[in-house]
C-alpha positions in Angstrom: 8.5 -21.7 -15.9 10.4 -18.9 -17.8 8.9 -15.5 -17.6 7.5 -14.1 -20.8 9.6 -11.3 -22.2 8.4 -7.9 -21.0 7.8 -5.7 -24.0 5.9 -2.4 -23.5 6.6 -1.1 -27.0 6.0 2.6 -27.3 3.2 2.8 -24.7 3.5 5.5 -21.9 0.9 5.9 -19.2 -0.2 9.5 -18.8 -1.7 10.1 -15.3 -3.1 13.5 -16.3 -5.2 11.8 -19.0 -6.8 9.6 -16.4 -7.4 12.1 -13.6 -8.1 15.5 -15.2 -6.6 18.5 -13.4 -10.0 20.2 -12.9 -11.2 17.1 -10.9 -8.0 17.1 -8.9 -8.2 20.8 -8.1 -11.8 20.5 -6.8 -10.4 18.5 -3.9 -9.1 21.8 -2.5 -12.5 23.3 -3.0 -14.0 20.5 -0.8 -11.4 21.2 1.9 -12.2 24.9 1.9 -15.9 25.0 1.5 -17.4 21.6 2.6 -15.0 19.4 4.5 -18.0 17.7 6.2 -18.6 15.7 3.0 -15.5 13.7 3.6 -16.9 12.5 7.0 -20.2 11.8 5.3 -18.6 9.7 2.6 -16.7 7.7 5.3 -19.9 6.9 7.0 -21.7 6.1 3.8 -19.0 3.8 2.5 -20.1 0.1 2.2 -17.7 -2.0 4.1 -17.0 -5.7 3.6 -18.6 -8.2 5.9 -15.1 -9.8 6.2 -11.7 -8.4 5.7 -10.9 -10.9 3.0 -13.2 -13.2 1.0 -10.5 -15.8 0.1 -8.0 -15.3 2.9 -5.8 -13.1 0.7 -5.2 -9.4 0.2 -3.7 -7.2 -2.5 -3.3 -3.6 -1.2 -1.5 -0.5 -2.5 0.6 1.7 -0.1 0.4 5.5 -0.4 2.0 6.7 2.8 5.5 7.5 1.6 5.4 11.3 1.3 4.4 11.8 5.0 7.7 10.2 6.0 9.7 12.5 3.6 10.0 9.8 0.9 9.2 11.3 -2.4 11.7 9.8 -4.8 11.1 7.2 -7.5 14.0 5.9 -9.5 16.1 8.9 -10.6 13.4 11.5 -9.8 13.8 12.7 -6.2 10.3 14.3 -6.0 8.1 12.1 -8.3 5.7 11.3 -5.4 5.8 14.9 -4.4 3.4 15.7 -7.2 0.1 15.0 -5.5 -1.9 15.1 -8.8 0.3 12.4 -10.4 0.4 10.4 -7.2 -3.4 10.4 -6.7 -4.0 9.5 -10.3 -1.7 6.5 -9.9 -3.2 5.4 -6.6 -6.7 5.7 -8.0 -5.7 3.8 -11.1 -4.7 0.9 -8.9 -7.4 1.0 -6.3 -10.1 1.0 -8.9 -8.7 -2.3 -10.4 -11.4 -4.9 -9.6 -9.2 -7.5 -7.9 -7.2 -5.1 -5.9 -8.6 -5.1 -2.4 -7.8 -1.7 -1.2 -5.3 1.0 -0.1 -3.2 1.9 2.9 -2.5 5.6 3.3 -2.1 8.6 5.7 -5.0 10.8 6.7 -4.5 13.3 3.9 -4.6 10.8 1.1 -7.5 8.8 2.7 -9.5 12.1 2.9 -8.6 13.0 -0.7 -9.9 9.6 -1.9 -13.1 10.1 0.1 -13.4 13.6 -1.4 -12.9 12.3 -5.0 -15.5 9.6 -4.2 -18.0 12.3 -3.3 -17.2 14.3 -6.5 -17.7 11.1 -8.6 -21.0 10.3 -7.0 -22.2 13.9 -7.5 -21.4 13.4 -11.2 -23.4 10.2 -11.3 -20.4 7.9 -11.0 -19.7 4.9 -8.7 -18.8 4.9 -5.1 -15.1 4.1 -5.7 -14.3 2.9 -2.1 -17.3 0.7 -1.5 -16.2 -2.8 -0.4 -12.5 -1.8 -0.6 -10.2 -2.3 2.4 -8.9 1.0 3.8 -6.0 0.9 6.1 -4.8 4.0 8.1 -1.1 4.5 8.4 -0.1 5.5 12.0 3.7 6.0 12.6 5.3 8.4 10.1 7.4 10.4 12.4 10.7 8.7 11.6 11.4 11.1 8.7 13.8 9.7 6.1 17.3 11.1 6.4 16.9 12.7 9.8 18.8 11.9 13.0 15.6 10.7 14.5 14.6 8.4 11.6 14.3 5.2 13.7 12.4 7.0 16.4 9.3 6.4 14.4 6.5 8.0 16.4 2.7 7.9 15.9 2.2 11.1 14.0 -0.6 10.2 11.6 -3.8 8.2 12.2 -4.8 7.3 15.8 -6.8 4.1 16.6 -9.7 6.3 17.6 -9.8 8.2 14.3 -9.5 4.9 12.3 -12.6 3.6 14.2 -14.4 6.9 13.7 -13.9 6.8 9.9 -14.9 3.2 9.7 -11.5 2.1 8.3 -10.7 -1.6 8.1 -7.3 -1.7 9.7 -4.1 0.2 10.7 -0.6 0.0 9.4 2.5 0.3 11.7 6.2 -0.1 11.1 9.4 -0.8 13.0 12.9 -1.2 11.7 15.3 -3.2 13.8 18.9 -1.9 13.9 20.6 -3.5 16.9 23.1 -0.6 17.4 20.4 2.1 17.5 18.5 2.7 20.8 15.7 4.5 19.0 14.9 1.3 17.2 13.8 -0.2 20.5 11.8 2.9 21.4 9.7 2.4 18.2 9.1 -1.2 19.2 7.4 0.1 22.3 5.3 2.6 20.3 4.1 -0.2 18.1 3.3 -2.5 21.0 1.2 0.2 22.7 -0.6 1.0 19.4 -1.4 -2.7 18.8 -3.0 -2.9 22.2 -5.2 0.1 21.5 -6.1 -1.2 18.1 -7.0 -4.7 19.3 -9.1 -3.2 22.1 -11.2 -1.6 19.4 -11.3 -4.7 17.3 -9.1 -3.2 14.5 -6.6 -5.3 12.7 -3.0 -4.2 12.8 -0.8 -4.6 9.8 2.8 -4.4 11.1 5.7 -3.9 8.7 8.8 -5.3 10.3 12.2 -4.7 8.7 15.8 -5.4 9.5 18.1 -2.5 8.6 21.8 -1.6 8.9 23.3 1.8 8.9 25.7 2.2 6.0 27.4 5.5 5.1 24.8 7.5 7.1 21.8 5.7 5.5 19.6 2.9 6.8 19.6 0.1 4.3 17.2 -2.9 4.4 18.7 -6.3 5.0 16.7 -8.8 3.1 18.2 -12.2 4.0 16.2 -15.0 5.5 18.0 -15.1 8.9 17.4 -11.4 9.6 13.8 -11.6 8.4 13.1 -14.7 10.5 14.4 -12.8 13.5 12.2 -9.7 12.9 9.1 -11.8 12.1 9.5 -13.5 15.5 9.8 -10.2 17.2 6.9 -8.7 15.4 4.7 -11.7 16.1 5.2 -11.2 19.9 4.4 -7.5 20.0 1.5 -6.4 22.1 -0.8 -8.3 24.5 -2.4 -10.2 21.6 -1.5 -11.2 18.1 -4.9 -12.4 17.0 -5.6 -9.4 14.8 -2.0 -8.9 13.6 -0.9 -9.2 10.0 2.8 -8.8 9.1 4.4 -7.1 6.1 7.9 -8.2 5.0 10.0 -8.0 1.9 10.5 -11.1 -0.3 13.9 -12.8 -0.1 15.7 -15.9 -1.1 14.6 -18.9 1.1 11.3 -17.1 1.8 10.0 -20.5 3.0 12.0 -20.0 6.1 10.3 -16.6 6.7 6.9 -18.1 6.1 7.7 -20.7 8.8 8.6 -18.1 11.4 5.1 -17.3 12.4 1.4 -18.3 12.1 0.4 -14.6 11.6 -0.6 -13.9 8.0 2.1 -12.2 6.0 1.9 -9.7 3.1 4.9 -9.2 0.8 6.2 -5.8 0.1 8.1 -4.9 -3.1 11.4 -3.2 -3.6 12.4 -0.1 -5.5 10.9 0.5 -8.9 13.1 -0.5 -11.8 10.9 0.3 -14.8 10.5 -3.4 -15.5 7.7 -5.0 -13.4 8.6 -8.6 -14.4 11.0 -8.9 -11.5 8.5 -8.0 -8.8 5.9 -10.3 -10.4 8.4 -13.1 -10.4 9.2 -12.5 -6.7 5.5 -12.3 -5.7 4.7 -15.5 -7.6 7.5 -17.3 -5.9 6.6 -15.9 -2.5 3.0 -17.1 -2.8 4.3 -20.6 -3.0 6.5 -20.3 0.1 4.0 -21.4 2.7 0.5 -21.1 4.1 1.2 -17.9 6.1 1.9 -15.9 2.9 -1.4 -14.2 2.2 -0.8 -11.5 -0.5 1.0 -8.3 -1.2 1.0 -4.7 0.0 3.0 -2.9 -2.7 4.0 0.7 -3.3 6.2 2.5 -5.8 7.1 -0.6 -7.8 3.4 -0.9 -9.0 2.2 2.7 -8.8 5.3 3.9 -10.7 6.2 0.9 -12.9 8.3 2.9 -15.4 6.2 3.8 -18.5 3.6 1.1 -17.9 0.0 1.5 -16.7 -0.2 1.0 -12.9 -3.6 -0.7 -13.4 -2.0 -3.4 -15.7 0.7 -4.2 -13.1 -1.8 -4.2 -10.2 -4.0 -6.6 -12.2 -1.0 -8.9 -12.7 -0.2 -8.9 -8.9 -3.9 -9.5 -8.1 -3.9 -12.5 -10.6 -0.9 -14.0 -8.8 -2.4 -13.6 -5.4 -6.1 -14.3 -6.0 -6.0 -16.5 -9.0 -2.8 -18.4 -8.6 -1.1 -17.1 -11.8 2.6 -17.8 -12.2 4.9 -15.1 -13.3 4.8 -15.9 -17.0 1.0 -15.7 -17.0 1.1 -12.3 -15.1 3.7 -10.8 -17.5 1.9 -12.2 -20.5 -1.4 -10.5 -19.6 -0.1 -7.0 -18.8 -1.2 -5.8 -22.2 -4.8 -6.8 -21.7 -5.8 -3.9 -19.4 -3.5 -1.0 -20.4 -5.7 2.1 -20.8 -8.9 0.2 -19.9 -11.4 2.6 -18.4 -8.8 5.4 -18.9 -11.8 7.7 -19.4 -13.4 7.0 -16.1 -13.1 10.6 -14.8 -13.3 12.4 -18.1 -16.5 10.6 -19.0 -18.1 11.7 -15.7 -16.8 15.2 -16.1 -18.7 15.4 -19.4 -21.8 14.2 -17.7 -21.4 16.7 -14.9 -21.1 19.6 -17.4 
C-alpha cells in the first residue's frame, strides 16, 4: 500500500511550551537539596507484572549524550540541550502506547525527579507501568581512538536491581580489523552473565561497522546483520533473558530468521520526514515472528518540526495494533499538541 503523503503544514513543535523552564530547573534543586526523593520514587514506582502484555515493545532511547553523541541533522549539539532533550523524551514516554524508555543514570534520575515534582503538584506518576531500561556501556566515546573499546561506564547490574528497573541495554559493534571490538564482546558477555544472575533482561544492540575515513559507519545489509545476530545470540552463559536490537535493512526476513531471541528494530538518522522510518518499521514487523517492536531514538524524538508524541504514537500503532505505514502516516495529525499543557496545567495548580 502506498504511504499517505506526509504534510505537516506550518506546524512546529515547541519543546519549551510542553516542559516549562521553571519545572526543568527544579530538577537541579532536587539534586542539591533532596536527592533522596529520586530513590523514593524508584521504590514507589508501580512495575508491570510482565515485561510486555502482548509480546511486543515500543521504547525510546535517551542514552546518546553519554557517549558523546549530541548531533541531530545539521545541528551538532541539539541533544546537548538537556531541557529540550528531556521535553522530547517526556513527550514520547507519556504517549499511552509507548512502553517505556532506555537511558543512562542521569536521565533516569531526572525522569524520576520530574515524576516526584508532578506528584507533588497533584499530577500522575508518569513512570508507573512503564518499562525502564538502564544503559550500561557508554565508554566508547564517539570520535575517540578508543571508540570500539566500549566499557561499562554507566549503570551496573546491581544499581539496576536496586532502582527496580526492568532491564539493561548493552551494545557491541563488530569491526573485524579492530581488536577493541573483540574486547567489547567480552565486556558484554560478562555483563549478560551478571544481569541474568539477577533475573534482569538484557537488551543487546549488535551492529556491524566499517572504518571509513576515520569514522565507524554502520553496515546495514542482511549478510552482515545475520552474522552479528548469530554472534549476539551466543553471548553469555544463557540467552533466555536476551533481547536483540538491530537496524532494519532490505531482506530483513533473513535477519529475523537468524535467531529465536526477540528483536527490536532501531531507526536511522533523523531526516525531518518520519514517513521513511514508519515505512521501515511497518515492513520490519512483517519480517518474522522474532521481530517484536522498536527501540528508537533521534528519528522520533527529533522528527524535524513534528510533534514527537505524534510520531511515537504512529510507531506504537504499527507495533501494537498492526497498522501499515499508510495508516500510521495518515494519523500523525490526530495527536499533535494533545496534552501539550500537561506540565503547565499542573504548575498552575501548584501555584
